[in-house]
C-alpha positions, 0 to 999 in steps of 0.5 A: 489513517489507512490507505488502500489501493488495488491494481489490475493488469492483463500482462504478466508484470509486477503490477504491485508497484503501481498499487504501492505508488498509488498509496504513496501518492495518496499519502503525500496528498493527505500530508500536503492538505494537512501540513498546516495543522501538523508538519510532524506527520509521518508516512509509514508502513507502506507495504504490499498486503497480497498479490495474485497472478503474474509470474510469481503467482499468489502471495499473502502477507502474514504479518500485516502491522496495521491489521491486528487480526492478521496472524504472524 
């Protein structure tokens, strides 16, 4: 299962943390709903794919482990 989140802010801040927390929380909700079926589920590969703006500018992951079309 792939979970994606995006976040926007008008301030120049590290808003990517909010998106990562959103993905993690959504994964834990799914785990909670499905744990009766399989308690051995694993939440993994939570990572930033891209970011624009802010103090550090634009950043793009080149090795997305969940996207075989991404070049490494």
